[in-house]
C-alpha positions as CSV (number, residue, x, y, z in Angstrom):
1,M,-105.8,-20.4,-73.7
2,R,-107.3,-18.7,-70.6
3,L,-105.2,-15.6,-71.3
4,F,-106.6,-15.5,-74.9
5,W,-110.2,-15.5,-73.6
6,V,-109.5,-12.7,-71.1
7,F,-108.1,-10.5,-73.9
8,F,-110.9,-11.5,-76.2
9,A,-113.6,-10.6,-73.6
10,F,-112.2,-7.0,-73.5
11,Q,-112.1,-6.9,-77.3
12,A,-115.7,-8.0,-77.6
13,L,-116.8,-5.4,-75.1
14,A,-115.2,-2.8,-77.3
15,V,-117.2,-4.1,-80.2
16,S,-120.5,-4.1,-78.4
17,P,-121.6,-2.3,-75.2
18,V,-124.4,-4.8,-74.6
19,A,-122.9,-6.8,-71.7
20,R,-123.9,-7.9,-68.2
21,V,-122.0,-9.3,-65.2
22,N,-123.4,-12.0,-63.0
23,A,-122.9,-12.3,-59.2
24,A,-119.7,-14.3,-59.7
25,G,-118.2,-11.6,-61.7
26,T,-118.4,-13.4,-65.1
27,V,-118.9,-11.1,-68.1
28,F,-121.6,-12.2,-70.5
29,V,-121.4,-10.4,-73.8
30,R,-124.0,-10.1,-76.6
31,P,-121.7,-9.7,-79.6
32,Q,-122.7,-6.9,-82.0
33,I,-121.2,-4.6,-84.6
34,R,-122.4,-1.1,-84.9
35,V,-122.7,0.3,-88.5
36,T,-123.0,4.1,-88.7
37,T,-123.9,5.6,-92.1
38,T,-124.8,9.2,-91.3
39,F,-123.4,12.2,-89.4
40,A,-126.8,13.9,-89.2
41,D,-127.9,12.1,-86.0
42,F,-125.3,9.3,-86.0
43,N,-128.1,6.8,-86.5
44,A,-126.8,3.3,-86.8
45,R,-127.9,-0.3,-87.5
46,I,-126.7,-3.3,-85.5
47,M,-125.1,-6.5,-86.9
48,D,-125.7,-9.5,-84.6
49,H,-123.8,-12.7,-84.1
50,W,-126.3,-15.4,-84.8
51,G,-128.8,-12.7,-85.7
52,G,-131.8,-13.4,-88.0
53,G,-131.6,-10.3,-90.2
54,G,-134.6,-9.3,-92.3
55,G,-136.7,-6.2,-92.1
56,K,-136.9,-3.4,-94.7
57,F,-133.7,-2.2,-96.4
58,V,-132.8,1.5,-96.1
59,K,-130.6,3.9,-98.1
60,I,-127.3,5.4,-97.0
61,S,-128.0,9.1,-96.3
62,K,-126.7,11.8,-98.6
63,D,-126.0,14.2,-95.8
64,S,-122.4,13.4,-95.0
65,N,-120.6,12.6,-98.3
66,H,-120.5,8.9,-97.7
67,P,-118.6,7.2,-100.7
68,F,-121.7,5.0,-101.3
69,Q,-124.4,7.4,-100.5
70,G,-127.8,6.5,-101.9
71,R,-127.2,2.8,-101.9
72,T,-129.5,0.4,-100.1
73,F,-128.3,-1.8,-97.3
74,G,-129.8,-4.4,-94.9
75,G,-133.0,-6.4,-95.3
76,A,-131.4,-9.8,-96.1
77,K,-132.3,-12.8,-94.0
78,R,-130.0,-15.4,-92.4
79,K,-131.3,-18.1,-94.8
80,E,-130.0,-16.1,-97.7
81,I,-126.5,-15.8,-96.5
82,R,-124.9,-18.6,-98.5
83,G,-123.2,-18.0,-101.8
84,T,-121.1,-20.3,-104.0
85,R,-117.4,-20.6,-104.9
86,T,-117.9,-17.7,-107.4
87,F,-117.0,-14.2,-106.4
88,G,-120.0,-11.9,-106.4
89,S,-122.5,-14.7,-105.4
90,G,-124.8,-14.6,-102.5
91,Y,-126.8,-11.4,-103.2
92,P,-130.5,-11.8,-102.4
93,Y,-131.2,-8.6,-104.3
94,G,-129.6,-5.8,-106.3
95,V,-127.6,-7.8,-109.0
96,G,-128.1,-5.6,-112.0
97,N,-125.0,-6.7,-113.9
98,Q,-123.6,-10.1,-113.1
99,S,-120.2,-9.3,-114.6
100,T,-119.3,-6.7,-112.0
101,I,-119.9,-6.1,-108.3
102,A,-119.6,-2.3,-108.7
103,K,-122.6,-0.2,-107.7
104,R,-124.3,-3.1,-105.9
105,P,-126.2,-2.7,-102.6
106,F,-125.2,-4.1,-99.3
107,P,-127.9,-6.6,-98.3
108,F,-126.3,-7.8,-95.1
109,G,-124.9,-4.4,-94.1
110,V,-121.2,-5.0,-95.1
111,W,-119.2,-4.5,-98.2
112,P,-117.9,-7.3,-100.4
113,L,-114.3,-8.3,-100.5
114,Y,-111.9,-7.0,-103.1
115,W,-109.3,-8.9,-105.1
116,D,-106.1,-8.2,-107.2
117,Q,-106.2,-6.9,-110.8
118,D,-109.5,-5.1,-109.9
119,F,-111.3,-8.4,-110.5
120,M,-115.0,-7.7,-111.3
121,N,-114.3,-4.0,-110.5
122,S,-113.9,-4.9,-106.8
123,S,-111.4,-2.1,-106.3
124,E,-114.4,0.1,-105.7
125,Y,-114.4,-1.3,-102.1
126,G,-110.6,-1.3,-101.9
127,P,-108.2,-0.3,-99.1
128,Q,-108.8,3.4,-99.7
129,Y,-112.0,2.9,-97.6
130,D,-110.7,0.5,-95.0
131,A,-111.1,3.3,-92.3
132,I,-114.9,3.3,-92.7
133,R,-115.5,-0.3,-93.8
134,P,-118.2,-1.8,-91.6
135,G,-116.5,-4.2,-89.2
136,G,-113.1,-2.8,-89.9
137,L,-110.4,-3.6,-92.4
138,I,-110.2,-7.0,-94.2
139,A,-108.3,-9.6,-92.3
140,Y,-107.8,-13.4,-92.2
141,V,-107.5,-16.0,-89.5
142,P,-106.2,-19.6,-89.8
143,L,-108.6,-22.3,-88.7
144,R,-106.8,-25.4,-87.3
145,T,-108.0,-28.2,-85.1
146,T,-106.5,-31.4,-83.6
147,Q,-107.0,-35.1,-84.1
148,D,-108.5,-35.2,-80.7
149,H,-111.8,-34.0,-82.2
150,F,-111.6,-34.6,-86.0
151,N,-109.7,-37.0,-88.1
152,V,-107.7,-34.4,-89.9
153,T,-104.3,-34.3,-91.6
154,Q,-101.6,-31.8,-90.6
155,D,-102.1,-29.8,-93.8
156,E,-105.9,-29.5,-93.4
157,V,-105.9,-25.8,-92.5
158,Y,-108.6,-23.4,-93.6
159,Y,-108.7,-19.6,-93.6
160,A,-111.6,-17.3,-92.8
161,I,-111.4,-14.0,-94.7
162,G,-113.6,-11.0,-93.8
163,D,-113.8,-7.8,-91.8
164,R,-111.9,-7.8,-88.5
165,E,-114.8,-7.6,-86.1
166,S,-116.8,-10.4,-87.8
167,L,-113.7,-12.6,-87.5
168,L,-113.3,-11.8,-83.8
169,L,-116.9,-12.5,-83.1
170,I,-117.2,-15.8,-85.0
171,M,-114.0,-17.1,-83.6
172,V,-115.9,-17.9,-80.4
173,S,-118.3,-20.1,-82.3
174,Y,-115.5,-21.8,-84.3
175,V,-113.7,-22.6,-81.0
176,T,-117.0,-23.7,-79.3
177,W,-118.5,-25.9,-82.0
178,C,-115.5,-26.9,-84.2
179,H,-112.7,-27.0,-81.6
180,V,-110.6,-24.5,-83.6
181,T,-107.3,-23.5,-82.0
182,P,-107.9,-19.8,-81.1
183,A,-106.0,-17.3,-83.2
184,W,-106.0,-13.5,-83.7
185,P,-106.9,-12.0,-87.1
186,S,-104.0,-10.7,-89.3
187,K,-104.3,-7.9,-91.9
188,F,-105.0,-9.2,-95.3
189,D,-104.0,-7.5,-98.6
190,P,-105.5,-9.4,-101.5
191,T,-104.0,-7.0,-104.0
192,S,-100.4,-7.9,-102.9
193,P,-98.4,-10.2,-105.2
194,N,-97.0,-11.7,-102.0
195,S,-100.4,-12.6,-100.6
196,T,-100.5,-16.3,-99.5
197,I,-104.3,-16.7,-100.1
198,K,-105.5,-16.2,-103.6
199,L,-108.9,-15.8,-105.3
200,E,-108.5,-19.4,-106.6
201,N,-108.2,-20.7,-103.0
202,V,-111.7,-19.7,-101.9
203,V,-113.9,-22.7,-101.0
204,Q,-117.1,-20.9,-100.2
205,Y,-118.4,-17.3,-100.2
206,F,-120.9,-16.0,-97.6
207,R,-122.9,-12.8,-96.9
208,A,-122.9,-11.3,-100.4
209,S,-119.2,-12.2,-101.0
210,S,-118.1,-10.2,-97.9
211,F,-116.8,-13.3,-96.1
212,A,-115.1,-16.4,-97.4
213,L,-113.6,-19.7,-96.3
214,A,-110.4,-20.7,-98.2
215,S,-107.8,-23.5,-98.4
216,L,-104.3,-23.4,-99.9
217,V,-104.8,-27.0,-100.9
218,Y,-107.7,-26.0,-103.2
219,N,-107.2,-24.4,-106.6
220,N,-110.3,-23.3,-108.5
221,T,-109.1,-22.8,-112.1
222,L,-112.5,-21.3,-113.0
223,A,-112.5,-18.6,-110.3
224,R,-111.6,-15.7,-112.6
225,T,-114.8,-16.0,-114.6
226,W,-116.5,-12.6,-114.7
227,D,-119.9,-14.0,-114.0
228,S,-121.3,-14.0,-110.5
229,E,-124.2,-16.2,-111.4
230,T,-122.2,-19.1,-112.7
231,K,-121.9,-22.2,-110.5
232,D,-119.0,-23.7,-112.5
233,S,-116.0,-24.5,-110.3
234,T,-113.2,-27.0,-109.9
235,P,-114.5,-29.8,-107.6
236,L,-113.1,-30.0,-104.1
237,P,-110.5,-32.7,-103.4
238,E,-112.3,-35.8,-102.1
239,V,-110.7,-35.5,-98.7
240,M,-111.9,-31.9,-98.3
241,E,-115.3,-32.6,-99.8
242,H,-116.1,-35.2,-97.0
243,S,-114.1,-33.6,-94.2
244,P,-116.2,-33.2,-91.0
245,F,-114.0,-30.3,-90.0
246,R,-114.7,-28.4,-93.2
247,K,-118.4,-29.1,-92.9
248,C,-118.4,-27.9,-89.3
249,L,-116.7,-24.6,-90.2
250,D,-119.2,-24.2,-93.1
251,G,-122.2,-24.8,-90.9
252,V,-121.1,-22.5,-88.1
253,T,-120.3,-19.7,-90.6
254,E,-123.7,-20.0,-92.2
255,N,-125.5,-19.8,-88.8
256,A,-123.3,-17.5,-86.7
257,L,-121.7,-15.0,-89.0
258,P,-122.9,-11.4,-88.0
259,I,-125.5,-9.9,-90.2
260,M,-127.6,-6.7,-90.0
261,N,-130.6,-6.8,-87.8
262,K,-134.1,-5.4,-88.5
263,P,-134.4,-1.6,-87.9
264,P,-135.3,-1.0,-84.2
265,G,-138.7,0.4,-85.1
266,T,-139.6,-2.8,-87.0
267,Q,-138.6,-4.9,-84.0
268,I,-140.6,-2.7,-81.6
269,A,-143.6,-2.7,-83.9
270,G,-143.5,-6.4,-84.3
271,T,-143.3,-6.9,-80.5
272,L,-146.2,-4.6,-79.9
273,I,-148.3,-6.4,-82.5
274,I,-147.6,-9.8,-80.8
275,V,-148.4,-8.4,-77.4
276,F,-151.6,-6.9,-78.6
277,V,-152.8,-10.1,-80.3
278,C,-151.9,-12.2,-77.3
279,T,-153.8,-9.8,-75.0
280,V,-156.9,-9.9,-77.2
281,Y,-156.8,-13.7,-77.2
282,I,-156.4,-13.9,-73.4
283,W,-159.2,-11.4,-72.8
284,A,-161.5,-13.3,-75.2
285,F,-160.7,-16.6,-73.5
286,L,-161.4,-15.0,-70.0
287,I,-164.7,-13.5,-71.1
288,F,-165.8,-16.8,-72.7
289,C,-164.9,-18.7,-69.5
290,M,-166.8,-16.1,-67.4
291,V,-170.0,-16.3,-69.6
292,V,-170.0,-20.1,-69.5
293,S,-169.5,-20.0,-65.7
294,I,-172.3,-17.5,-65.2
295,Y,-174.6,-19.7,-67.4
296,Y,-174.0,-22.9,-65.4
297,I,-174.3,-21.0,-62.1
298,L,-177.7,-19.6,-63.2
299,V,-178.8,-23.1,-64.3
300,A,-177.9,-24.5,-60.9
301,I,-179.7,-21.8,-59.0
302,R,-182.8,-22.2,-61.2
303,G,-182.8,-26.0,-60.5
304,W,-182.5,-25.5,-56.8
305,L,-185.2,-22.9,-56.7
306,W,-187.6,-24.9,-58.9
307,S,-187.2,-28.1,-56.8
308,G,-187.4,-26.3,-53.5
309,P,-189.4,-23.3,-52.3
310,F,-190.7,-22.4,-55.7
311,H,-191.8,-25.8,-56.8
312,D,-195.4,-24.7,-57.5
313,L,-194.1,-21.7,-59.4
314,S,-192.0,-24.1,-61.5
315,V,-195.1,-26.1,-62.3
316,L,-196.9,-23.0,-63.5
317,W,-193.8,-21.9,-65.4
318,D,-193.5,-25.3,-67.2
319,K,-197.2,-25.1,-68.0
320,Y,-197.1,-21.6,-69.7
321,F,-193.5,-21.5,-70.7
322,P,-192.6,-25.1,-71.4
323,D,-189.1,-26.0,-72.3
324,P,-189.1,-26.9,-76.0
325,E,-187.1,-30.0,-75.5
326,I,-189.3,-31.3,-72.6
327,K,-192.4,-30.4,-74.6
328,R,-191.2,-32.4,-77.6
329,W,-190.4,-35.3,-75.4
330,R,-193.8,-35.2,-73.8
331,M,-195.5,-35.1,-77.2
332,E,-193.6,-38.1,-78.4
333,E,-194.6,-39.9,-75.2
334,I,-198.3,-39.0,-75.7
335,R,-198.1,-40.1,-79.3
336,A,-196.5,-43.4,-78.4
337,D,-199.2,-44.0,-75.7
338,R,-201.9,-43.2,-78.2
339,E,-200.5,-45.6,-80.8
340,Y,-200.4,-48.3,-78.2
341,E,-204.1,-47.7,-77.3
342,I,-205.0,-47.9,-81.0
343,R,-203.2,-51.2,-81.4
344,Y,-205.0,-52.6,-78.3
345,E,-208.4,-51.6,-79.7
346,R,-207.6,-53.3,-83.0
347,Y,-206.7,-56.5,-81.3
348,P,-209.3,-59.2,-82.5
């Protein structure tokens, strides 16, 4: 187990250069995937493990003959990552024709999976482009646990299917939160007749159908419906439906699967706006406190002067510049005295 994590640390460093080492020599890695779409300036967007996504979507540049030039990518948020058991689900925008996934955008920065028989025209994202697929070629990894942590049967094994780098990054979360036995990804060819995992085995799609959880125990007889908007599917077996292990994998995938970040400019602009607003509020509060303090200081000085060396002056001041509140109080007092005198004079 320890040897696995040593090798995994080096692999994660290769995925992302954002790392630091503490005084004890422990390597802390911020898992990221770099997605390059242009050769003009090699500008890239970053996909983050546990990232929030969002921001404006952009278009793939037309300056380097990219196979999907002109298509939009990015902009989707973490809360939009969940699809259904139907292939082609989970797109927050860009679904022009629900019977095909061809010519669709890439809301989370990655391409959808592809299946045998060119299902829903998915061969458009087939193995011919594996060399430039964001996150690397499609792979799968078995997800097993032990009865020490979950009440599972021996055949309760799930499979995560997606790009290689996403599988490597999310494996850390599977191990940490769901006590999965660590395993390396293996190349997955969904078009091969000898493929163990079939389209009908998919339990849940994520990230615009670019990532999936599957089980060989499950067989969705409605999976080959050419309609990405349908929610019709074969129900899960009861054991699987209520399995804490499956629910854990499902939740971790939804929250930790790498998705594309906001553009750097958007993040910097947002940070500057927050800093500016906070600065304005702080200065406004300090100025308010200063004004109030000066007011009470002046009132205290006036009280000391008026009651001490400038008492006579205070009498003159009150005579010619009376305080409205004191003047009102004195008038009420005089009026009350006058009413008392009138009542006395009327006494028989």
